[in-house]
LOFIGU-915658 format. One line per field, with one value per residue (C-alpha): residue number from 1; residue in one letter; y, z, x. Coordinates in Angstrom, 2 decimals. Last residue first. Layout:
BEGIN
num: c(NUM	...)
residuo: c(A	...)
v: c(Y	...)
w: c(Z	...)
u: c(X	...)
This chain:
BEGIN
num: c(392	391	390	389	388	387	386	385	384	383	382	381	380	379	378	377	376	375	374	373	372	371	370	369	368	367	366	365	364	363	362	361	360	359	358	357	356	355	354	353	352	351	350	349	348	347	346	345	344	343	342	341	340	339	338	337	336	335	334	333	332	331	330	329	328	327	326	325	324	323	322	321	320	319	318	317	316	315	314	313	312	311	310	309	308	307	306	305	304	303	302	301	300	299	298	297	296	295	294	293	292	291	290	289	288	287	286	285	284	283	282	281	280	279	278	277	276	275	274	273	272	271	270	269	268	267	266	265	264	263	262	261	260	259	258	257	256	255	254	253	252	251	250	249	248	247	246	245	244	243	242	241	240	239	238	237	236	235	234	233	232	231	230	229	228	227	226	225	224	223	222	221	220	219	218	217	216	215	214	213	212	211	210	209	208	207	206	205	204	203	202	201	200	199	198	197	196	195	194	193	192	191	190	189	188	187	186	185	184	183	182	181	180	179	178	177	176	175	174	173	172	171	170	169	168	167	166	165	164	163	162	161	160	159	158	157	156	155	154	153	152	151	150	149	148	147	146	145	144	143	142	141	140	139	138	137	136	135	134	133	132	131	130	129	128	127	126	125	124	123	122	121	120	119	118	117	116	115	114	113	112	111	110	109	108	107	106	105	104	103	102	101	100	99	98	97	96	95	94	93	92	91	90	89	88	87	86	85	84	83	82	81	80	79	78	77	76	75	74	73	72	71	70	69	68	67	66	65	64	63	62	61	60	59	58	57	56	55	54	53	52	51	50	49	48	47	46	45	44	43	42	41	40	39	38	37	36	35	34	33	32	31	30	29	28	27	26	25	24	23	22	21	20	19	18	17	16	15	14	13	12	11	10	9	8	7	6	5	4	3	2	1)
residuo: c(X	X	X	X	X	X	X	X	X	X	X	X	X	X	X	X	X	X	X	X	X	X	X	X	X	X	X	X	X	X	X	X	X	X	X	X	X	X	X	X	X	X	X	X	X	X	X	X	X	X	X	X	X	X	X	X	X	X	X	X	X	X	X	X	X	X	X	X	X	X	X	X	X	X	X	X	X	X	X	X	X	X	X	X	X	X	X	X	X	X	X	X	X	X	X	X	X	X	X	X	X	X	X	X	X	X	X	X	X	X	X	X	X	X	X	X	X	X	X	X	X	X	X	X	X	X	X	X	X	X	X	X	X	X	X	X	X	X	X	X	X	X	X	X	X	X	X	X	X	X	X	X	X	X	X	X	X	X	X	X	X	X	X	X	X	X	X	X	X	X	X	X	X	X	X	X	X	X	X	X	X	X	X	X	X	X	X	X	X	X	X	X	X	X	X	X	X	X	X	X	X	X	X	X	X	X	X	X	X	X	X	X	X	X	X	X	X	X	X	X	X	X	X	X	X	X	X	X	X	X	X	X	X	X	X	X	X	X	X	X	X	X	X	X	X	X	X	X	X	X	X	X	X	X	X	X	X	X	X	X	X	X	X	X	X	X	X	X	X	X	X	X	X	X	X	X	X	X	X	X	X	X	X	X	X	X	X	X	X	X	X	X	X	X	X	X	X	X	X	X	X	X	X	X	X	X	X	X	X	X	X	X	X	X	X	X	X	X	X	X	X	X	X	X	X	X	X	X	X	X	X	X	X	X	X	X	X	X	X	X	X	X	X	X	X	X	X	X	X	X	X	X	X	X	X	X	X	X	X	X	X	X	X	X	X	X	X	X	X	X	X	X	X	X	X	X	X	X	X	X	X	X	X	X	X	X	X	X	X	X	X	X)
v: c(132.55	131.85	132.92	135.36	135.06	136.26	139.03	141.21	143.74	140.95	138.43	137.46	133.57	133.38	136.36	134.85	131.73	133.80	135.60	132.25	132.08	128.64	130.17	128.24	125.51	127.92	128.53	124.77	124.14	126.83	125.18	121.74	123.19	125.16	121.97	120.47	121.75	118.46	117.51	121.02	120.96	117.64	119.16	122.15	120.11	117.62	120.48	122.45	119.32	118.20	121.42	121.55	120.57	117.26	116.59	117.15	114.77	112.11	112.60	112.61	108.96	109.44	112.73	111.01	107.93	110.15	112.13	108.79	107.57	110.68	110.42	107.00	104.55	102.98	100.96	102.08	100.55	103.26	106.52	104.99	106.34	108.74	107.86	110.49	113.74	115.15	116.24	113.82	115.06	116.87	113.90	111.40	113.32	113.45	109.67	108.88	110.88	108.94	105.69	106.36	107.58	104.16	104.77	103.68	102.23	104.69	105.19	101.40	100.91	102.69	105.80	108.29	109.39	112.60	114.66	112.91	113.55	117.01	117.55	116.02	117.99	121.26	120.08	119.32	122.82	124.43	122.61	123.45	127.09	127.63	126.15	128.21	131.38	130.89	130.78	128.48	128.95	125.56	123.24	121.30	123.74	122.33	124.26	122.70	125.43	127.03	129.85	130.99	127.98	126.24	122.40	121.27	119.85	119.86	120.58	124.12	124.13	127.52	129.11	127.39	129.53	130.01	126.44	123.98	125.97	122.85	124.45	125.36	121.77	120.43	122.76	121.73	118.07	118.69	120.44	117.24	115.04	117.26	117.31	113.53	110.18	111.71	110.63	111.77	114.84	115.09	118.24	120.86	120.94	120.71	123.02	121.53	120.47	124.03	123.77	120.26	121.48	124.57	122.18	121.24	119.77	118.38	117.90	120.96	123.10	125.71	129.36	129.46	127.07	126.12	123.42	125.37	125.11	121.82	122.32	118.99	116.98	118.51	117.57	113.98	114.16	115.26	112.02	110.01	112.89	113.45	110.83	111.89	115.46	114.70	112.75	115.85	118.37	116.53	117.77	121.34	121.38	121.93	125.13	124.52	126.61	126.42	127.37	128.26	128.41	130.72	130.43	133.06	130.85	130.28	133.00	131.35	127.99	129.98	131.24	129.53	131.25	134.68	134.47	133.42	136.25	138.80	137.48	137.87	141.36	142.71	144.26	141.88	139.81	140.58	137.34	138.09	141.31	139.66	137.24	135.21	133.37	132.82	130.74	132.41	129.47	128.63	131.02	133.42	136.75	140.21	142.67	145.99	149.47	150.85	151.96	148.48	146.88	148.63	147.58	143.93	143.81	145.13	142.81	139.63	140.60	140.97	137.89	135.75	136.97	136.44	132.92	132.21	133.49	131.17	128.23	128.77	129.73	131.87	132.93	136.29	135.74	136.03	137.76	137.41	139.48	138.57	140.44	141.72	138.13	136.47	137.55	140.66	140.83	141.88	140.79	143.48	146.18	145.07	148.56	151.02	148.01	147.61	151.07	150.42	146.98	148.25	150.39	148.12	145.06	146.50	143.96	143.48	140.14	140.44	140.77	143.61	146.30	145.31	144.54	141.28	140.80	137.05	135.79	134.04	132.95	132.17	130.66	130.48	127.77	127.67	124.53	125.35	122.05	118.79	116.09	114.15	115.21	118.28	119.67	118.57	119.97	123.10	121.53	124.78	123.60	123.80	124.89	126.13	129.62	131.40	135.09	135.49	134.00	137.06	137.65	134.40)
w: c(143.98	142.93	139.29	139.23	141.99	145.44	147.81	147.45	145.34	142.94	143.18	139.94	139.44	136.43	134.78	135.08	133.27	130.62	129.97	129.36	126.27	124.57	123.85	126.08	126.95	129.16	131.61	131.86	132.50	135.29	136.69	136.97	138.59	141.17	142.38	140.68	140.71	142.14	144.38	145.77	146.35	148.29	150.33	151.32	152.17	154.28	155.84	156.87	158.17	160.25	161.78	165.32	166.68	168.14	164.78	162.91	165.30	164.64	160.88	160.58	159.35	157.07	155.64	154.94	153.42	151.20	150.01	149.09	147.33	145.25	144.33	142.95	144.61	143.93	146.71	149.80	152.09	154.61	152.64	149.44	146.65	144.42	141.16	138.65	138.36	141.81	141.69	139.52	139.35	142.75	144.31	142.68	143.69	147.32	147.33	145.83	148.51	151.19	149.47	149.45	153.13	154.16	156.43	160.01	161.44	163.83	161.94	161.55	165.38	166.09	164.61	167.45	169.12	170.41	168.61	165.20	165.49	166.52	163.62	161.20	162.39	161.83	158.42	157.28	158.48	156.83	153.50	153.53	154.75	151.97	149.29	150.43	150.43	146.80	144.61	146.51	147.52	147.03	150.02	151.69	154.50	157.58	160.74	164.15	166.67	169.85	167.82	166.66	165.55	164.33	164.59	161.02	158.12	154.47	155.12	154.80	157.56	156.49	159.57	161.45	159.87	156.87	155.63	154.36	156.28	158.07	161.44	160.35	159.31	162.54	164.63	162.61	163.27	166.99	167.08	165.69	168.02	171.01	169.86	170.18	168.38	164.93	161.58	158.22	156.38	152.90	150.93	151.68	153.53	150.68	148.52	145.23	146.84	145.94	142.08	142.14	144.60	142.52	139.65	141.48	139.00	136.90	133.06	132.81	130.76	129.28	129.54	131.84	134.38	134.24	136.41	139.62	141.79	143.75	147.11	147.19	145.88	148.48	151.25	149.85	149.77	153.45	154.83	155.42	157.36	159.92	162.28	162.77	163.08	165.78	167.70	167.14	168.26	171.30	173.92	172.73	173.07	169.74	168.06	164.33	161.77	158.06	155.22	151.82	148.90	146.17	143.74	142.28	143.50	140.27	141.05	144.47	142.63	140.19	142.89	146.27	148.47	146.88	147.04	150.73	151.47	149.62	151.48	154.90	154.11	152.80	149.36	148.01	145.30	141.52	139.52	138.42	136.97	134.79	132.94	134.48	131.38	131.77	134.23	137.42	139.93	142.96	141.68	143.60	141.85	143.28	140.40	140.31	139.13	142.33	143.89	142.85	145.08	148.24	147.57	146.77	150.01	152.17	150.39	150.96	154.57	155.38	153.35	155.06	158.53	157.80	156.60	159.69	161.93	160.34	160.55	164.27	167.03	164.85	165.17	163.24	159.66	157.74	154.26	151.92	148.90	145.86	142.77	144.92	145.43	148.76	150.49	151.99	154.77	155.36	158.85	160.16	159.69	157.52	157.16	156.96	156.24	152.74	151.79	153.28	151.46	147.97	147.11	148.38	147.03	143.47	141.42	138.95	137.32	133.87	133.52	131.09	132.02	135.66	136.39	138.38	142.10	142.93	146.25	149.34	152.07	155.65	157.71	161.41	163.50	167.18	168.88	172.03	173.58	171.71	173.73	176.30	179.40	180.44	176.96	174.49	171.90	172.97	176.27	178.02	180.73	178.27	174.78	174.17	172.82	169.42	169.98	167.90	165.10	162.88	162.50	160.67)
u: c(89.30	92.80	92.47	95.26	98.03	97.25	98.41	95.27	96.81	97.97	100.79	102.37	102.44	100.04	101.66	105.07	103.84	102.03	105.34	106.89	104.94	103.87	100.53	98.11	100.71	102.73	99.67	99.07	102.81	102.77	99.59	101.11	104.29	102.19	100.53	97.59	93.89	92.49	95.24	95.50	91.64	91.99	94.83	92.79	89.68	91.55	93.33	90.15	88.48	91.47	92.69	91.55	94.98	93.45	91.83	95.07	96.78	94.17	94.38	98.09	98.50	95.45	96.84	100.16	98.65	96.47	99.57	101.35	98.19	97.92	101.61	101.04	103.31	106.78	108.30	110.29	107.68	107.27	107.81	106.30	108.55	106.60	104.71	103.60	101.83	101.95	105.55	107.46	111.05	111.27	109.51	111.82	114.95	113.60	112.78	116.20	117.95	115.91	116.61	120.37	120.26	118.83	115.79	115.99	112.75	111.27	108.06	107.67	107.96	104.66	103.07	103.31	106.49	104.96	107.70	106.80	103.13	103.62	106.05	103.71	100.74	102.68	103.87	100.42	99.35	102.14	101.45	97.81	98.35	100.94	98.54	95.66	97.91	98.31	101.47	103.78	107.54	109.16	109.01	111.79	112.71	111.09	112.26	111.91	111.41	112.68	114.20	117.56	119.56	116.49	116.42	116.73	114.69	115.44	119.10	120.42	122.93	124.32	123.07	125.89	128.48	130.70	130.27	132.89	135.59	136.70	135.87	132.36	131.66	133.07	131.02	127.80	128.59	129.07	125.69	124.06	125.81	124.91	121.36	121.25	121.43	121.25	119.68	120.78	119.60	118.01	118.85	121.43	124.69	127.23	125.32	124.29	121.05	119.54	119.68	118.02	115.41	114.63	113.86	110.73	108.35	111.22	111.13	113.39	110.97	113.19	113.66	116.73	114.97	111.19	109.54	109.57	106.57	106.50	104.58	102.64	105.54	107.86	105.43	105.62	109.42	109.24	107.74	110.91	112.49	109.68	110.92	114.58	113.62	111.14	113.83	116.17	113.78	112.21	114.70	114.35	110.47	108.85	107.44	106.90	108.80	107.80	110.19	109.05	111.51	112.63	115.50	117.95	120.67	122.63	125.23	126.05	126.92	129.02	131.31	130.43	132.92	132.52	128.76	128.86	131.21	128.87	125.85	127.52	128.87	125.35	125.16	122.56	124.23	123.53	122.89	119.39	120.36	123.23	120.83	117.91	116.88	113.19	111.03	112.69	112.73	110.45	107.90	105.69	106.30	106.35	106.22	108.23	107.45	109.10	105.80	104.43	107.18	105.94	102.33	103.24	105.29	102.48	100.03	102.10	102.54	98.94	97.89	100.46	99.52	95.76	96.42	98.56	95.78	93.33	95.75	95.65	98.22	100.56	104.06	104.62	105.29	108.44	108.51	111.50	112.57	114.50	115.90	118.93	120.10	121.03	117.74	116.47	113.85	110.24	108.95	111.45	108.80	105.84	104.42	107.32	109.52	108.13	109.35	112.89	112.94	111.91	114.88	117.60	115.67	115.70	117.67	114.80	114.68	112.96	109.14	109.90	107.52	106.80	110.47	110.62	111.28	111.12	109.65	110.85	108.32	108.96	106.20	105.54	103.67	102.85	101.76	99.69	98.78	98.70	96.84	98.88	96.82	99.02	99.19	101.72	104.07	105.94	106.79	106.79	104.40	101.62	102.88	106.43	107.23	107.52	107.93	111.08	109.11	108.91	112.51	113.11)
């Protein structure tokens, strides 16, 4: 994430708290991955090498390539407020949309391509590391025309692993909020986030276990690289990880989302969750170990159900309506959101998301109108203002 090179700690370099225990300056940055589709056919358009130099004239290094040529990524600058994050997301979305338009290309905010991707969707970006990953992964690499949203939150290095251990159980709820990939190869998969099911086929993706220290975590990465399972440390694709490049905790569980409102909502919840976790709030229950089998089941259930069915309660391990699980998370984080100055805005944004449904819900509604996948693509295509249709 080029844009977060400036992320630094809060008061005293802690990155989490001020001098009297309240959160200090906690910066947040977001990476969004988008599909590039031909404007005439709505098929994957392998044009990143044409579009990126054009986008770089305005977005600079905040616009980046991804594994496949029919993808582009934006990475925001580190932001102190959610208002600043919204402005950054809009700025970069608009700049990428303008560059793509000049190449007759649409920028589409979907976790998976709804139709059959075909050969153009399987062309790897001509960059040595991507080409090596594709060779090593074979068919798995060819499937990865998928788009996620990653949120970086500044955190003191000594608190990164404890915070990671504590946020894990809540990430399926975040996934349910963001789910935006129900279609795959022209069919409704029955999942709200099928991107998740494609992604977890990597050996280092999905839910992560707990660690006693950063040294233990880094030793595991070294062993995975030494065994040849992964090419380098950057291939630690777990749902949450301490960033290798920045003083942040990076939450990687979300699908890319259509509107900036949704991104701001999810990023704001994640920022509050990381602060809550790094501060050791929540009492003994929050530190109780969670069996890896249950964590994986909770993630699978969230990818399957989204907001429309029951999730697994993060604390009790029992079935719970998705709306109740979201309400539980918002209530848990309420005091932290208040301290960060975000509570009223986030409560409103999350309530609106629950009312309208997540991206998967809206994709299915678009499809039901005429049973046409083209309508799904149209509902996810970013306009000149960086938003999908009907966002206002």
